[in-house]
C-alpha positions in Angstrom: -12.2 -61.5 21.1 -14.8 -61.4 18.3 -13.3 -58.9 15.7 -16.7 -58.5 14.3 -17.9 -57.2 17.7 -15.5 -54.5 18.2 -14.9 -51.3 17.0 -11.9 -50.1 19.2 -10.2 -52.8 20.8 -9.4 -51.8 24.5 -6.0 -50.9 25.5 -3.6 -54.0 25.4 -2.5 -54.6 29.0 0.3 -57.2 29.2 0.1 -58.5 32.3 3.1 -60.3 34.3 2.3 -62.4 37.3 4.6 -61.4 40.1 5.2 -63.4 43.4 4.8 -60.8 46.1 7.5 -61.6 48.3 7.6 -60.2 52.1 8.8 -56.7 52.1 11.6 -55.9 54.4 11.1 -52.2 53.4 11.5 -50.4 50.4 15.1 -48.6 49.6 15.5 -45.5 48.4 17.3 -45.2 44.4 21.2 -45.1 44.7 21.5 -46.9 48.1 24.4 -49.4 48.0 23.1 -52.9 48.6 19.3 -52.7 48.3 17.2 -55.4 47.1 14.8 -54.8 44.6 11.1 -55.0 45.3 9.3 -57.5 43.5 6.3 -56.0 41.8 3.3 -56.9 39.3 3.5 -54.7 36.4 1.0 -54.1 33.2 2.5 -52.9 30.0 0.2 -49.8 28.6 -0.4 -49.9 24.8 -3.2 -48.4 22.3 -5.1 -50.9 20.4 -3.4 -52.4 17.7 -6.3 -51.6 15.6 -9.1 -49.1 15.7 -11.7 -51.1 13.4 -13.9 -53.8 12.8 -14.7 -56.5 10.4 -18.3 -56.7 8.8 -20.2 -57.8 5.6 -20.7 -55.8 2.5 -24.6 -55.5 1.2 -26.3 -53.8 -1.3 -27.2 -50.0 -0.4 -30.8 -51.0 -1.9 -32.2 -54.3 -2.6 -36.0 -54.7 -3.4 -37.9 -57.7 -3.8 -40.4 -57.2 -6.7 -43.8 -59.0 -6.2 -47.0 -58.8 -8.9 -49.8 -56.6 -7.5 -52.4 -58.8 -9.8 -52.5 -62.5 -10.4 -52.1 -62.9 -14.3 -50.2 -65.3 -16.9 -47.0 -63.6 -17.9 -46.9 -62.4 -21.7 -43.8 -61.3 -21.6 -40.7 -61.0 -19.5 -38.3 -58.4 -20.7 -35.3 -59.5 -18.5 -32.5 -62.2 -17.4 -30.5 -62.3 -14.4 -27.5 -60.3 -14.4 -29.9 -57.3 -16.5 -28.9 -53.8 -16.1 -32.1 -52.0 -15.7 -33.1 -48.1 -15.4 -36.0 -46.9 -13.1 -39.4 -47.3 -15.2 -38.0 -50.1 -17.7 -41.0 -53.0 -18.2 -40.0 -55.7 -16.3 -42.8 -58.2 -16.9 -45.9 -57.7 -18.8 -49.1 -59.9 -17.9 -52.2 -60.7 -20.2 -54.5 -57.7 -20.6 -57.0 -58.6 -23.0 -59.5 -59.0 -20.3 -58.6 -56.1 -18.2 -58.9 -53.9 -21.4 -62.3 -54.9 -21.8 -63.1 -54.2 -18.4 -61.6 -51.0 -18.4 -64.1 -50.3 -21.6 -67.2 -51.5 -20.1 -66.5 -49.4 -16.8 -65.7 -46.3 -19.2 -69.1 -46.5 -21.1 -71.0 -46.9 -17.9 -69.5 -43.9 -16.2 -69.8 -42.0 -19.5 -73.5 -42.8 -19.7 -74.1 -41.9 -16.0 -72.6 -38.5 -16.3 -74.6 -37.7 -19.2 -77.6 -38.4 -17.5 -76.6 -36.3 -14.4 -75.6 -33.5 -16.9 -79.2 -33.7 -18.5 -81.0 -33.5 -15.5 -78.9 -30.6 -14.0 -79.6 -28.7 -17.1 -82.8 -29.2 -16.6 -85.9 -29.3 -19.4 -85.3 -27.8 -23.1 -87.7 -25.4 -24.4 -88.9 -27.9 -26.7 -90.0 -30.2 -23.9 -91.7 -27.5 -22.3 -93.7 -26.5 -25.3 -94.5 -30.0 -25.9 -95.7 -30.7 -22.4 -97.8 -27.2 -22.6 -99.5 -28.5 -25.7 -100.5 -32.1 -24.0 -101.9 -29.8 -21.2 -104.2 -27.6 -23.9 -105.2 -30.9 -25.3 -106.4 -32.3 -21.9 -108.2 -29.1 -21.0 -110.2 -29.1 -24.6 -111.2 -33.2 -24.0 -111.9 -32.2 -20.5 -114.3 -29.1 -21.8 -115.8 -31.4 -24.4 -116.7 -34.1 -21.6 -118.2 -31.4 -19.4 -120.3 -30.4 -22.1 -121.5 -34.0 -23.2 -122.1 -34.6 -19.5 -124.3 -31.2 -19.0 -126.3 -32.4 -22.4 -126.8 -36.0 -21.0 -128.0 -34.7 -17.5 -130.4 -32.3 -19.6 -131.6 -35.6 -21.5 -131.9 -37.4 -17.9 -134.1 -35.0 -16.4 -136.3 -34.9 -19.4 -136.5 -38.9 -19.3 -137.0 -38.5 -15.5 -139.8 -36.2 -15.6 -141.5 -38.0 -18.0 -141.3 -41.2 -16.7 -142.7 -39.6 -13.2 -145.4 -38.4 -15.3 -146.3 -41.4 -17.2 -146.7 -43.6 -14.1 -148.6 -41.1 -11.9 -151.1 -41.2 -14.7 -150.9 -44.9 -14.9 -151.4 -45.5 -11.4 -155.0 -43.2 -11.6 -156.5 -45.5 -14.2 -156.2 -42.8 -16.7 -155.6 -43.3 -20.5 -152.0 -44.2 -20.1 -151.4 -48.0 -21.4 -148.5 -50.3 -20.1 -146.7 -49.8 -23.2 -146.8 -46.2 -22.9 -145.1 -46.8 -19.0 -142.8 -49.4 -20.7 -141.2 -47.0 -23.1 -141.4 -44.2 -20.8 -139.4 -46.5 -18.4 -137.0 -47.6 -21.3 -136.1 -43.9 -22.4 -135.7 -43.2 -18.6 -133.0 -46.0 -18.3 -131.3 -45.0 -21.9 -130.8 -41.5 -20.7 -129.3 -42.4 -17.0 -127.1 -44.7 -18.8 -126.0 -42.0 -21.0 -125.4 -39.7 -18.2 -123.2 -42.0 -16.2 -121.1 -42.6 -19.3 -120.9 -39.0 -19.9 -120.1 -38.3 -15.8 -117.1 -41.2 -16.5 -115.9 -39.7 -19.4 -115.7 -36.4 -18.0 -113.8 -37.5 -14.8 -111.3 -39.6 -17.2 -110.7 -36.1 -18.8 -110.1 -34.2 -15.9 -107.8 -36.7 -14.4 -106.0 -36.9 -17.7 -105.5 -32.9 -17.3 -104.4 -32.7 -14.2 -101.8 -35.4 -14.9 -100.5 -33.2 -18.0 -100.6 -30.1 -15.8 -98.6 -31.6 -13.0 -95.8 -33.2 -15.5 -95.5 -29.9 -16.9 -95.2 -28.2 -13.7 -92.8 -30.8 -12.5 -90.5 -30.3 -15.6 -90.8 -26.5 -15.1 -89.6 -26.6 -11.6 -86.5 -29.2 -12.3 -85.1 -31.7 -10.6 -85.1 -32.2 -6.5 -82.0 -32.4 -5.0 -82.3 -35.8 -3.8 -82.6 -36.7 -7.4 -79.7 -35.0 -8.1 -77.7 -36.6 -4.9 -78.8 -39.8 -6.2 -77.4 -39.4 -9.8 -74.1 -37.9 -8.6 -73.7 -41.2 -5.8 -74.3 -43.2 -9.1 -71.8 -41.3 -11.3 -69.1 -41.6 -8.2 -70.0 -45.0 -7.6 -69.1 -45.5 -11.6 -66.2 -43.9 -11.3 -64.8 -45.9 -8.8 -65.4 -48.8 -10.6 -63.3 -47.4 -13.8 -60.6 -46.5 -11.4 -60.2 -50.0 -10.2 -60.8 -51.5 -13.6 -58.0 -49.0 -14.8 -55.4 -50.0 -11.7 -55.8 -53.5 -12.6 -54.6 -52.9 -16.0 -51.7 -50.6 -14.8 -50.9 -53.3 -12.5 -50.4 -55.8 -15.3 -47.2 -53.8 -16.3 -44.4 -54.5 -13.8 -41.8 -52.1 -14.1 -38.5 -51.3 -12.1 -39.0 -49.0 -9.1 -34.8 -48.1 -9.6 -31.9 -48.5 -11.1 -29.9 -51.9 -10.6 -29.2 -55.5 -11.7 -31.6 -58.1 -11.3 -30.1 -60.9 -9.1 -32.8 -63.6 -9.4 -35.7 -64.2 -11.8 -38.9 -66.4 -10.7 -41.1 -66.4 -13.5 -40.9 -66.9 -17.3 -43.6 -66.2 -20.2 -46.5 -68.4 -20.0 -46.1 -68.9 -16.1 -49.0 -67.4 -13.9 -48.0 -64.4 -11.3 -49.7 -64.7 -8.0 -50.4 -61.5 -6.4 -48.3 -60.6 -3.7 -45.7 -63.2 -4.6 -41.8 -62.5 -5.5 -41.0 -62.7 -9.1 -37.7 -61.0 -9.4 -35.1 -59.3 -6.9 -33.3 -56.1 -7.7 -30.2 -54.8 -6.2 -28.3 -51.4 -6.8 -24.8 -51.5 -6.1 -23.9 -48.1 -7.0 -23.2 -47.6 -3.3 -22.8 -50.4 -0.7 -23.1 -50.6 2.8 -20.6 -52.5 5.5 -23.1 -53.8 8.3 -21.1 -53.9 11.5 -21.9 -55.0 14.9 -20.3 -52.3 17.9 -20.3 -53.5 21.5 -21.6 -51.3 24.3 -18.7 -49.9 25.6 -17.6 -48.5 22.4 -20.8 -47.2 21.0 -20.4 -43.8 22.4 -17.2 -43.4 20.1 -18.9 -44.2 17.1 -21.0 -41.1 15.4 -23.3 -40.9 12.1 -21.4 -38.5 9.4 -17.8 -40.1 10.6 -15.6 -41.0 7.9 -13.9 -44.1 8.2 -11.5 -46.4 5.8 -12.5 -49.4 4.5 -10.5 -52.5 3.7 -11.4 -55.8 1.6 -9.4 -59.0 2.2 -9.9 -59.7 -1.6 -8.7 -56.3 -2.7 -5.0 -56.1 -1.8 -3.7 -52.5 -1.6 -6.4 -50.5 -2.1 -8.5 -48.7 0.6 -12.1 -47.2 0.5 -13.6 -44.2 1.7 -16.9 -44.5 3.7 -18.9 -42.8 6.1 -21.3 -44.1 9.1 -24.6 -43.6 8.0 -26.7 -45.4 10.6 -26.2 -46.2 14.4 -28.8 -48.0 16.2 -29.7 -46.5 19.3 -31.3 -49.9 20.2 -29.0 -52.7 20.9 -29.8 -56.1 19.3 -31.9 -58.7 20.4 -30.0 -61.0 23.3 -26.6 -59.0 22.8 -25.4 -55.8 24.1 -24.0 -55.0 20.9 -25.5 -52.2 18.4 -26.2 -52.4 14.5 -23.9 -49.8 12.7 -23.7 -49.3 9.0 -21.3 -47.6 6.8 -21.9 -46.3 3.3 -19.3 -46.9 0.8 -19.4 -45.8 -2.9 -18.9 -48.4 -5.4 -19.2 -46.9 -8.9 -16.6 -48.7 -10.1 -18.2 -52.1 -9.5 -15.2 -53.6 -7.2 -17.4 -54.4 -4.3 -19.9 -57.5 -4.2 -22.2 -58.3 -1.4 -21.0 -61.0 0.7 -17.3 -59.5 0.8 -15.6 -59.1 4.3 -14.9 -55.7 5.2 -12.8 -54.6 7.7 -13.7 -50.9 8.8 -11.0 -48.5 10.5 -11.8 -45.1 12.0 -9.8 -42.5 11.0 -9.7 -41.1 14.8 -7.6 -44.5 15.7 -4.8 -42.6 17.1 -6.8 -41.2 19.7 -7.9 -44.0 21.4 -7.4 -43.9 25.3 -5.0 -45.5 27.7 -6.6 -47.6 30.5 -5.5 -49.0 33.6 -7.0 -50.8 36.7 -8.1 -48.9 39.4 -5.5 -51.0 41.5 -2.9 -49.2 39.9 -3.6 -45.9 41.0 -2.8 -44.1 44.1 -4.7 -41.3 45.7 -3.0 -38.8 48.0 -3.6 -35.1 48.8 -6.5 -34.9 46.7 -4.3 -36.1 43.7 -3.9 -39.4 41.7 -0.7 -41.2 40.9 0.7 -44.1 39.3 4.2 -45.9 40.0 6.1 -46.5 36.2 8.8 -48.7 36.0 12.1 -47.8 34.3 15.3 -49.6 34.5 13.8 -51.5 37.3 13.2 -48.3 39.1 10.0 -47.2 40.3 9.1 -44.0 39.4 5.8 -42.1 40.8 3.9 -40.1 38.2 1.2 -37.9 38.6 -2.1 -38.3 36.3 -5.6 -37.4 35.4 -8.2 -39.9 35.2 -11.7 -40.6 34.2 -14.0 -43.4 34.9 -14.4 -45.9 32.6 -16.2 -48.7 34.9 -16.1 -50.5 38.4 -12.5 -51.8 37.7 -10.8 -49.5 35.3 -10.0 -45.8 34.5 -9.0 -44.0 31.7 -5.5 -42.1 31.9 -5.0 -39.2 30.0 -1.8 -39.2 28.3 1.0 -36.7 29.5 5.0 -36.5 28.9 5.5 -38.8 31.7 2.9 -41.9 30.9 2.8 -42.9 27.4 2.1 -46.3 25.5 4.1 -49.2 26.0 5.2 -47.9 29.3 5.1 -50.5 32.4 3.2 -49.5 35.2 3.1 -51.4 38.6 -0.5 -52.6 40.0 -1.1 -52.6 43.4 1.8 -50.9 44.6 3.0 -51.8 48.3 3.1 -49.2 50.8 6.7 -49.1 50.8 7.3 -48.0 47.6 8.6 -44.7 46.7 10.2 -42.5 44.0 13.5 -44.1 42.9 12.8 -47.5 44.9 14.6 -50.6 42.8 12.0 -52.8 41.8 12.0 -56.2 39.5 9.0 -57.3 37.9 8.1 -61.1 38.6 
């Protein structure tokens, strides 16, 4: 029976095979010349040891990996180094990461400043400047309008003169061709001046409307969509800054717990790959003993139960332990359950891999077991035949079901450990019958 898989060894049953001889009838104790009845007996006994072997493991064991890829600039530990939580173990190169953080900071600051200016609205000086632009555009428009009106008056006069000359010329009056040509030239010149003045007026009007619109837009402030777009830009750049800062922070690899470095896989100048183990760290201030408990015994093991732990390589010394974990699920392809015992190791005497024997403090409360074939039921009571000095004694007992073949027997003053019990008692057995084990 594998000691590693047993927490409470079942009761030792010493079976003595006997040949059942044909019985001629049981004789009552004390009758002269009686023949002893051959019987089969078992010897009841408590478990030799209420315990189990297991191996010591660290209470905390951490494989340290780098979150970022980069070249190791400094490695501050060696195998066996004792470290405290927060100590810097490995420092990756950071020159490029620092520049990325600075660029992200500048971009974020610029976006925040732009958003703040937009939210604050236009300053008084800006409003005054825009109002001056509107006033200037208004003056230019009025001048252009006056020039257009003057050009229109000239055009009207030239048109009237040209029409009069043309009428007179056609009636064979004294108007010469030279007069006609001059009148036409004056008309076309006046029309061109009018068209130019009209264009200048339209341009001045457009400039005035543009200045007014800019002033009104500035006075009314930014739209909600404008502010949302600027806010989104700020958040995007802040996220970039956080990402760059996180990358810089990840370049410094620190200890997550107190402990001892037991494996180192990186040296200065070597490349650390993201997600690849570079160090192993254990904390041995407390250790655990890993056990495996059979399904027939698991109900006797409870979290918080105190146990004694003995180490094979440490003679004459035991350690106090507490059951810290009892798995409700059996191991794969097994009917045993994982159990862990936590043990204090501040003195540093215990090492991972040592074989430990765990003994329950409640070992003395182990229960006697007998096969169902030894129990006789009569008048709604249960009895066993014990054998003492080659004499059978009928003893009333109380039992509890264990499985299809065995029962638990509650100890009493007549049924105790190391007592011989008759198995498969014959019908002719009675109190006082002489028997012999064969």
